[in-house]
MARMARKOL-647109 format. One record per residue (C-alpha): residue in one letter; x, y negated, z negated. Coordinates in steps of 0.02 Angstrom, whole numbers, padded with zeros to 5 digits, always signed. Layout:
REM residues N
AXYZ/...
//
This chain:
REM residues 455
M+00000+00000+00000/T+00050-00181+00018/E+00185-00231-00104/L+00124-00359-00230/R+00237-00469-00334/F+00190-00563-00491/P+00257-00737-00531/E+00430-00759-00604/G+00418-00756-00793/F+00254-00659-00794/V+00240-00577-00965/W+00223-00388-00968/G+00180-00308-01133/A+00071-00194-01236/A-00049-00216-01381/T-00100-00127-01540/A-00194-00169-01701/A-00143-00145-01882/Y-00280-00030-01946/Q-00272+00077-01789/I-00087+00121-01802/E-00005+00072-01966/G-00067+00200-02091/A+00011+00178-02264/A-00161+00126-02322/R-00119+00130-02506/E+00065+00082-02503/D+00161-00072-02560/G+00012-00157-02637/R-00102-00155-02486/G-00281-00190-02535/E-00436-00108-02465/S-00513-00174-02305/I-00689-00158-02238/W-00625-00024-02119/D-00557+00078-02263/T-00729+00073-02343/F-00822+00103-02181/S-00716+00248-02120/R-00725+00335-02289/T-00915+00324-02289/P-00993+00487-02226/G-01073+00474-02055/R-00992+00311-02003/V-00841+00374-01905/F-00824+00529-01797/Q-00791+00682-01906/G-00744+00571-02053/H-00582+00512-01974/T-00494+00367-02062/G-00345+00255-02031/D-00259+00312-02190/V-00114+00383-02090/A-00155+00339-01909/C+00009+00333-01811/D+00115+00301-01966/H+00184+00147-01880/Y+00219+00070-02050/H+00360+00195-02072/R+00400+00230-01888/Y+00402+00053-01820/A+00588+00062-01775/E+00557+00215-01667/D+00409+00128-01586/V+00508-00030-01550/A+00646+00075-01472/L+00514+00154-01361/M+00448-00018-01311/A+00623-00070-01262/E+00646+00090-01160/L+00486+00049-01064/G+00547-00128-01031/L+00410-00220-01125/R+00437-00407-01135/A+00302-00437-01265/Y+00215-00341-01402/R+00049-00397-01472/F+00015-00333-01647/S-00100-00386-01787/V-00060-00428-01967/A-00163-00335-02096/W-00241-00466-02207/P-00253-00342-02354/R-00064-00317-02348/I-00035-00503-02371/R-00169-00545-02498/P-00245-00382-02562/D-00404-00464-02622/G-00412-00590-02479/T-00364-00737-02588/G-00248-00733-02739/P-00059-00722-02733/V+00035-00667-02577/D+00112-00493-02593/P+00288-00511-02522/R+00299-00324-02483/G+00168-00342-02347/L+00258-00488-02268/D+00422-00393-02284/F+00354-00261-02164/Y+00309-00387-02030/D+00473-00475-02059/R+00566-00314-02018/L+00454-00281-01868/V+00482-00454-01794/D+00670-00440-01817/A+00670-00269-01734/L+00572-00336-01585/L+00683-00487-01561/A+00839-00380-01572/R+00772-00284-01422/G+00723-00440-01324/I+00536-00415-01353/D+00430-00569-01389/P+00312-00544-01538/F+00132-00599-01508/V+00047-00607-01678/T-00140-00584-01700/L-00192-00641-01873/Y-00358-00549-01882/H-00405-00387-01796/W-00560-00338-01896/D-00482-00281-02061/L-00563-00404-02181/P-00515-00375-02364/Q-00658-00282-02446/A-00655-00404-02592/L-00706-00544-02474/E-00844-00437-02397/D-00911-00409-02571/R-00931-00598-02582/G-01021-00613-02416/G-00887-00577-02288/W-00899-00677-02127/T-01076-00731-02171/A-00998-00840-02306/R-00915-01005-02264/E-00777-00978-02392/T-00708-00833-02289/A-00663-00954-02149/E-00568-01061-02274/H-00476-00911-02345/F-00430-00857-02170/A-00341-01022-02141/D-00241-00990-02300/H-00198-00816-02235/A-00138-00887-02069/L-00028-01014-02155/A+00049-00884-02271/V+00098-00775-02124/H+00167-00922-02027/Q+00272-00978-02174/R+00364-00812-02167/L+00368-00777-01980/G+00350-00947-01899/D+00536-00974-01875/R+00540-00826-01753/V+00363-00803-01685/R+00313-00920-01544/T+00140-00856-01496/W-00005-00845-01617/T-00183-00789-01590/T-00306-00815-01731/L-00445-00689-01701/N-00467-00535-01594/E-00639-00516-01516/P-00752-00610-01638/W-00899-00544-01536/C-00862-00369-01603/S-00832-00430-01780/A-00999-00521-01783/Y-01120-00421-01677/L-01054-00245-01706/G-01004-00274-01887/Y-01154-00374-01947/G-01284-00355-01810/N-01302-00172-01764/G-01185-00096-01893/V-01083+00019-01782/H-00923-00063-01844/A-00868-00115-02018/P-00941-00179-02129/G-01092-00089-02057/R-01229-00217-02086/R-01384-00222-01977/D-01449-00400-01984/A-01463-00509-01830/G-01464-00668-01933/A-01304-00615-02021/A-01224-00585-01851/F-01252-00766-01800/R-01189-00829-01967/A-01033-00723-01940/V-01008-00793-01765/H-01004-00969-01832/H-00891-00934-01980/L-00770-00836-01872/L-00758-00983-01754/L-00740-01102-01899/G-00603-00992-01970/H-00515-01000-01802/G-00525-01189-01799/L-00461-01210-01977/A-00321-01084-01949/A-00270-01158-01781/R-00256-01331-01858/A-00155-01265-02005/L-00038-01171-01888/R-00012-01322-01777/A+00023-01434-01926/A+00151-01307-01985/G+00241-01315-01817/A+00174-01163-01723/E+00228-01170-01542/A+00077-01090-01457/V-00093-01056-01535/G-00241-00969-01456/I-00381-00843-01481/T-00429-00679-01397/L-00606-00650-01334/N-00685-00497-01257/L-00774-00592-01120/A-00892-00500-01004/D-00929-00514-00819/V-01119-00512-00835/R-01206-00465-00672/P-01389-00453-00618/A-01451-00278-00581/D-01538-00325-00420/G-01465-00497-00390/G-01617-00591-00333/S-01758-00611-00458/A-01784-00755-00577/A-01808-00630-00718/D-01639-00553-00683/A-01558-00725-00680/A-01637-00766-00848/A-01572-00601-00919/V-01396-00639-00857/R-01401-00812-00934/L-01461-00747-01102/V-01331-00609-01112/D-01193-00722-01047/G-01240-00847-01181/L-01227-00717-01319/Q-01067-00639-01253/N-00969-00782-01177/R-01037-00958-01193/I-01073-00950-01380/F-00884-00937-01403/L-00813-01032-01254/G-00920-01186-01280/P-00868-01228-01458/L-00688-01173-01431/T-00662-01290-01283/G-00750-01442-01355/A-00918-01426-01269/G-01007-01364-01424/Y-01138-01229-01435/P-01245-01222-01277/D-01421-01288-01304/D-01503-01130-01238/V-01398-01021-01355/L-01442-01129-01505/A-01625-01119-01459/H-01613-00929-01448/L-01525-00904-01614/S-01643-01027-01699/R-01784-00907-01658/I-01692-00773-01759/V-01611-00865-01904/E-01620-01036-01984/P-01457-01120-01926/D-01423-01199-02096/F-01244-01137-02084/L-01207-01265-01948/R-01138-01421-02030/D-01095-01590-01959/G-00914-01590-01901/D-00901-01401-01883/E-00895-01405-01693/K-00755-01532-01699/L-00657-01419-01817/I-00685-01267-01705/A-00623-01362-01551/A-00441-01363-01607/P-00330-01379-01452/L-00292-01210-01370/D-00123-01169-01293/L-00187-01006-01222/L-00341-00899-01210/G-00325-00711-01222/I-00452-00611-01123/N-00489-00428-01159/Y-00575-00342-01013/Y-00631-00163-00994/S-00796-00154-00901/P-00935-00263-00825/T-01110-00281-00897/Y-01262-00260-00783/V-01432-00320-00843/A-01608-00340-00777/G-01750-00450-00836/R-01895-00334-00876/A-02049-00356-00983/G-02036-00232-01124/G-01850-00203-01091/A-01762-00106-01228/G-01627-00238-01250/N-01471-00197-01349/S-01449-00217-01537/A-01274-00286-01504/Y-01360-00435-01420/P-01487-00500-01545/G-01652-00552-01471/T-01638-00460-01306/A-01769-00327-01346/G-01928-00355-01249/S-01853-00449-01102/V-01685-00373-01054/E-01637-00202-00991/F-01453-00154-00999/L-01417-00043-00851/P-01324+00121-00878/P-01149+00127-00803/V-01130+00204-00631/G-00985+00266-00527/P-00821+00322-00603/L-00820+00308-00792/T-00688+00313-00926/D-00689+00444-01063/T-00791+00323-01170/G-00922+00312-01032/W-00873+00137-00979/M-00896+00084-00798/I-00736+00054-00699/E-00749-00103-00594/P-00584-00198-00571/A-00669-00333-00467/G-00757-00387-00625/L-00590-00440-00696/T-00555-00550-00545/R-00726-00631-00557/L-00707-00659-00743/L-00535-00739-00729/E-00592-00851-00587/R-00746-00904-00685/V-00648-00949-00843/A-00516-01041-00742/A-00648-01141-00649/D-00748-01183-00806/H-00596-01225-00912/P-00459-01294-00799/G-00288-01316-00874/L-00308-01177-01002/P-00172-01043-00981/L-00242-00866-00982/F-00172-00699-01038/I-00248-00528-01016/T-00220-00474-01196/E-00304-00304-01178/N-00347-00195-01031/G-00347-00006-01020/G-00454+00149-01028/A-00481+00306-01127/F-00446+00460-01024/P-00408+00639-01071/D-00227+00697-01064/R-00261+00833-00938/D-00098+00928-00940/I+00035+00942-01071/D+00153+01069-00993/G+00302+01159-01063/T+00419+01016-01018/G+00325+00896-01129/R+00259+00793-00983/V+00089+00713-01016/T-00014+00688-00859/D-00144+00548-00853/T-00170+00504-00671/D-00343+00430-00706/R-00263+00301-00819/I-00134+00256-00688/A-00272+00229-00561/Y-00369+00121-00685/L-00218+00013-00727/D-00165-00002-00546/G-00338-00061-00495/H-00348-00190-00632/L-00173-00257-00600/R-00220-00280-00418/A-00377-00371-00476/A-00269-00483-00586/H-00155-00518-00439/D-00307-00565-00335/A-00351-00695-00466/L-00173-00761-00466/S-00177-00777-00277/R-00334-00883-00295/G-00251-01006-00411/V-00291-00937-00583/D-00160-00985-00713/L-00131-00809-00779/R+00028-00795-00880/G+00036-00612-00933/Y-00038-00438-00950/L-00038-00331-01107/V-00095-00152-01086/W-00210-00072-01214/S-00138+00024-01291/L+00043+00064-01324/L-00004+00216-01429/D-00149+00334-01445/N-00229+00280-01607/F-00378+00271-01724/E-00513+00211-01605/W-00631+00135-01734/A-00798+00228-01746/E-00734+00355-01618/G-00596+00410-01736/Y-00454+00500-01647/R-00555+00584-01511/K-00528+00448-01378/R-00352+00415-01315/F-00311+00243-01245/G-00122+00252-01262/I+00011+00256-01128/V+00109+00351-01259/H+00039+00514-01324/V+00036+00536-01513/D+00028+00709-01591/Y-00067+00664-01749/L-00004+00818-01842/T+00182+00789-01810/Q+00179+00603-01762/R+00284+00645-01611/R+00276+00511-01476/T+00280+00565-01293/P+00272+00436-01153/K+00137+00485-01030/E+00155+00471-00842/S+00062+00306-00857/A+00201+00240-00970/R+00332+00284-00839/W+00224+00207-00704/Y+00205+00047-00807/Q+00392+00046-00839/E+00419+00041-00651/V+00290-00097-00629/I+00382-00203-00757/S+00553-00168-00682/R+00501-00231-00510/N+00376-00361-00574/G+00243-00294-00460/L+00153-00152-00375/
//
């Protein structure tokens, strides 16, 4: 196929998250998170799996960094576990938790790998959840303190900071339909969480910038929302509603436009918006140096009277039908449509010119079909998925999108939230019994992509 080259300086990397890989759940003073509680609650996670051990990255980080260097990664996005820093969410900082990330950052820099720090990837300290979690305004204020504590230790070496990972998941899946921690099912709580997550971002971003952080951003799981049939007014209304709940409710406040009027009207039918205070939108709209976009699959909807809706999108029941995925699917049943990534990048670039973009997660769960006697792990489906999406990213670049980098999800097979360990997203195979790491064929393919800066 035609050879494609990415721009000079394009950042190639991989991403992980603390609870999914670190393990050491009760070591060195780490407090309990909502995911500890959730995963230890019967019936919440597949077969009772927990992140207590996960990939044991807490003890094996040096081996993992060496593997990153072998693959040629230029950047590594990881998250900092809030309960390791302040076990109860507030209180004194535990230096042992910061010591771990200190060692990790030094190991990365020694190998020429740029650390991208995510300050929150869903592991809220349980003590804060007991006081209301993200439905409480004080959590946003404590998050800013957390961000500042981490920066004070790592800020002399870390250039790129993202505050939150996928606040849509934290709010709607954690507080709306309960499939993620903390497992609440309350549409009103979901909207309160959305606002306080965004407020936490704004407060943390301002604190980081005042402390001298070089680049500050946020990561959103934006969706390319498409009409099922493409022509009817009902379908267009369904697209607008779902796009508002998925995309515009975050992008508007973050970029200074505030909450869209139609989104405010929708949420006001579900919850009294007494949590919105004068000046909040100004706080949320802290200047962004980058926007991380996580993309996996498009969303197709239709406007239908009596539509089932989706509990992850409060207020869609009765008017919206979410269409089942078609065509090739990942092992999680997600539709594979690389063109959706191109459309999404173009849309964000057009709506928010001048905002540098990163693909901070992209990947798919696929079975490892063949582990032969040589130790080779074959995952051709994953290679095809990544190849298609990198070509889609290149299409966006060729159309003028300011895309600065691509971080594959995920470096390692890991604890995949409510799916436990049964779905494998990694380009590196992890034997959970022995903790042996084996680069898959996709890892070697990605290594080659990085080495030639293209396809």
